[in-house]
N, C-alpha and C positions, 0 to 999 in steps of 0.2 A: 504494500500500500504506500504510494508516494504521498508526500506531504506538500501541499500547495502553499507557498509562502506569500501569495498575494493577499493584500488586506481585503476585508469585507468591503465591497463597493459602497454600500450605504453609509457605513461608519466613516470611511475615507472622505466621502462627500460632506458628511456632517462636520467633520473636523476642519475641512477646508472652509466651509461656510462660517464656522465659529471663529476661525482665525481671521477671516476677512472682516467680519463684523467687529471683532475686538481691535484689529489694527485700524480700521476706520475710526473707531471711537477714540483710540489713543492718539492718533495723528491729529484729530480735530480738537481734542480737549487737553492733552497733556504734553505734547511735543511743542517746545517753545522756540525751536530753530526757525528764524525768519525765512530761511531758504526753502523750508517745507510748507510755507503758507500757500494754500491753494492746491496742495498735493492731495490726491484722491486714490485710494487703493481700489483697483478695478477687479482684480482676480487673484486668487491664490492657488498655486499648484503644489500639492504636497507630494513628496517622493513616496514610492511604494513602501519604503521602510519607515517613513515618518521622521527621518532625521533632518531633512532639508525642505524648505518651503520657498518657492519662487513667487514673489509678490510683484504683479504687474501694476504699474501706477501711471496716472496721467496728472497733468498740472494745469490749473487755470492760470494763464499768464499771457501777457501781451508781448513778452520778450522774444528774442530769437530762439528757435527751438533747440539748436545745438547748445547754446549757452545755458538755457533752462535745464536741459538734460544733464549737462555736466555738473551744474550747481546742485541740483536735487540729488543726483547720484552720490556726490560727496557728502551731502547732508544725511542721506539715508545710511551711508556707511558709518557716519558718526553716531547715529541714533539706533543702529541695529541692536546693540547690546542692551540698551534701555528698553527698547520695544520687546525684545525677547524675554527679558526679566519680568516685564509687566504681563506679558502673555502667560508666562509660567505661573504667576500669582493668580491670574484670573481664570484660566482654563485648567481643568483637572485632566491633564494629559500624562500618559506614561512617560513620554519624553517630549521636551520642548524643541521644536525644530530650529535649526540655524536658518536665519532669514537672509535671503538675497533679493535685491530689488532691481526691476527692469523697467526702464522708461518706455512707454508706448506712444506718447504723444501729448499734444496740448489740447485742452478742453476749452471751448467757448465758455464764458462766464455762466450762462444759464443752464448748461448741460450737467453740471456737477450734481445737482439734486436728483436727476432722473437716472443716472448711471447705476 
């Protein structure tokens, strides 16, 4: 009898959704870095083993896309440890994933609330 090591799909999706909601809340309410003002977590992809999570994000900004991408990527690198520790406190997970952040683009001002 072989043992399948893939996670349960529904649990995996629930964890991704919980991570996304918690990160959105933390970015909006607790992160104080001005470079992350207007940043919006769009999606979380959790690795099959749960050790890593890739967070896709967009930013409401009128700046040049390349400059905004670089600035927010640096800011998320600085904030990753804080965000991970807060996620660990808030969510009851077996292991808290390492967070990596991927810039996917700019959002017009009005789209942030509907994404």
